[in-house]
N, C-alpha and C positions, 0 to 999 in steps of 0.2 A: 507566579509561574516562572519556572526556569527556562530560559531560552538559550540557544546558541548565540554566537557573536553577531549574527544577523537575523532579523525577523524575515524569513523567506516568504511565508504565506500568512496573510491576515484576513480573517473573516469577521465582518461586523454586520449585525442586524440582518442576517441572511434568512430569507423566507422563500418557500415555494409552496404552492397550494393548488388544489383542484376545486374550482369554484370558490366557495367561501371557507372551505375546510383546509387549513394548513397541514401539509404532511412533512415539512421540514422547517424547524425554527432553531437557529443558532445565533445567540446574542453576540458571542465573541469567542474566537479561537485563533491562536497564533501558533505557527510551527517555525522553529528556528533551524538554521543550518546545523547539521550534526545531530539532529534530534529524531528519535524514533517514537512514533505515536501509535498506540494501540486503541482501536475503536471497538467497543464491546457493547452488547445489549441483547435483549431477547429477539426472537424472530419477528420481523416486521416493525422494528423499532426505528428504522430510518438510517441504518448504518450504510448500506449501499447507496441510498439516496444522497447522503452526505458526500460520499466519494464521487458520485456522478456530478454533483454541483461543483466540487473542486476541480474535476476534470473538464469543466465547461460543457457538459453534455445535458444539463438540466436548466431550464429557464428559472431564474431566481431574481428576487429583488434584494437590495442591500449591496454591500461592497465585498468583492474578492480582490485583494491586492496581492500580486506576486512580485516580489522585490520592489515594493512601493509603487507599482504600476498596476492599473486595472487589468485583470485578466483579459478583458475584451479588447484592450489596446495592443496586446502582443501580436506581432506578425505570426501567422500560423506556423510557418516553418521554424522560426526562432522559438516559439512556444513548445513545439514538438521536440526540440533539442534539449529543453529544460524541464519539461513536465511530461511524464509518461504514466499511463494507467494500465494495470493488468486486471481486466474484468474477471468476474467470477466464472463466466462462460465465454469461450471464444470459438466461434464456428468457422471452419474452413471447408468450403464446398468442393475444392479441387485436390487432386492427389499430388500435392507438393511433397518434397522430402523434408525431413526435419530441419536440415541446414538451410534449405530454401526459405522455410518459415522464419528462421532466425534472421536471415539476410534481409527480410522485409524491413527490419529495423533500420536499414541504411537509407531508406527513402529520403529523410530530411537531411542526410549527411553529405559531406564532400570527401569521399574516400576513393582511392584507386581500387581496382579490382583485387590486387594483391593485398592491400591493407584491409579490405573488406573480408577477404577469406581468413586472414590472420585473426581479425577481431571476432569473427563468427566462431572460429575454432577455440579461441581463448575463453569466450563467454560460455560456450557449450561445456567446456571443461569446468568452469567456475560453478555452473548450475548442475553438474553431474549428468549431462546428457550428451557428452562428446561421443560416446559409443553408439549413439543413434544417428550419426551422420550417414546420409544415403538411404535411411529407412523411410518408407512411405508414411507420412504423418497420420493418415487415417488408421494405420495398423497399430499405432502406439496405445499404451494404456492411458487412463485419465491422468495419472500422476506424471507420466512421461510427457504428455502434451502440455501439462501445466508448466513444467520446467523448461520446455522448449520455448513457450511463450514468454517466460520470465527472461530467458536469454535474449529474446527479440527486443523486449522493452529496455533491457540494460544496454543493448547495442544502440538503440535510439538515443540514449542519453550520453553516449560516449564522447561526444564533441561539445558538451555544454561548456560555456565560458564562465559560468558561475555554478556553484553546487546545485545540482538539479533536485527535483522533487519526484519521488517514486510513490505512486498510489497503488496499493495492493488490496484487492477485494478477495478475502479468504484465500491467501496464497498457499495455505497448507491443507486445504479441504480434501484434496485427492492424494495426499502424500502419506507414506508409511512413517513410522516413528522416527527412523533415522533421517529421512528426507525433510520432515517437519523441522527438525533442529538444524539441519544443514542450511535450509533456506532462511530461517530466522537469524542464524549466526551470520550468514552472508549479508543480509540486510543490515544488521547491526554493525558489521565491519565497514560497510559502505558509509555509514554515518560517522563512525569513529575515525576512519582513516582518510576519507575523501570528502567529508562534510555534507554528504547527501542529507536531505530530509526524506523521511519515510513515514507514510501514514497507512496503516494496515488494519483491515477488519479481521479480528481474531475471535474465535469462539472459545478457545481454551484459555481460561483466565490465568492459569499457571504460566502460559506462554507470555501473556501480557506482563505479568509480574516479573518474569525472568529476563525478558529481552527489551522491554520498552522503557523509555525515559518518562513518558507522559501517558496518561490514560484518559480517554474520553468515553463517558457512558451515555448511551442514547435510550430514551424511553418515549414511546408514542410520538415519534418524530421530533423530539426535542433533545437538545444537549442538556442532560440533567445533572451531570457532575463531571468534573475534570480535575486533574492534579497528578501528583506522583502515584504510580500504581499501588504502592503499599498503603497510601493514605485513602485512596478511592475505593479499592476493592477490599472491603471488610465484610464480615458475616452479615451485618445489618444492611449494607447497601446491596449486596448480592441478593439477599432475601427480598428487598424492596423492588428489585428490578426483575428477578427471575421467578419469584414466588417459590423459592427453594432455599432452605438454609443449609449452607455447606458445613462440613466439619473441617476445622483447622487441624491437620494431622502432624504438623511440625514446621520446621524451617530448614531451608537449604541455603547456606551462606547468607543468613539473616533474611532471606526472602521467604514469606509465608507460602505454604503449600496447602491447597484446598482440595477436598474431594466431595 
């Protein structure tokens, strides 16, 4: 497995279960700085469960080391500056504006009001939602809300003293074609230019092949395969996991394209 210069996150013998039935089993997974990991698998295979475990929101046995220290040992505020998760669904019950939602990412930070406003504006521009400043959040479309929340979690990580980990659960699920590629290109640039680690649940396997350095396949709650996306995502493995045999229609810059 190819890692960045530092093993940021290491999972070993990770398990979570209901009664005697395990619903998450991960023997070993490492994420390095500068590494973008795509998590794929059929519905109900444990992808979101894995991300909840990494985010510390799921009781598990086994070891989760974040920069060689147990995730449980991190001070909550310090952990929030270095690990942020964008869940699949984020409910806001009050009529905040879009920029007020983004500003919630400042909670674990030490920013002046002016610095905070500048960061909010910059990150809303990066996530293509700057034009939504002042708009009531409930009035936004699903894709707009998703990008506003992405700006919020990026703000949360803006004062990390080590390259942070960004956990994304289906970050493109509500996006149109252009925005899907904008978001994934942004995530990859954070890895390449700033050393972020990114782990993202993605349903479009062509996105995993195009944007990710490493692919994790889940099946029935277990990590069933991992490696370079082009090695893991073959016609045979796709058929074994999704019960559908795709057609290989060609290559784009040596990357296979499936339909």
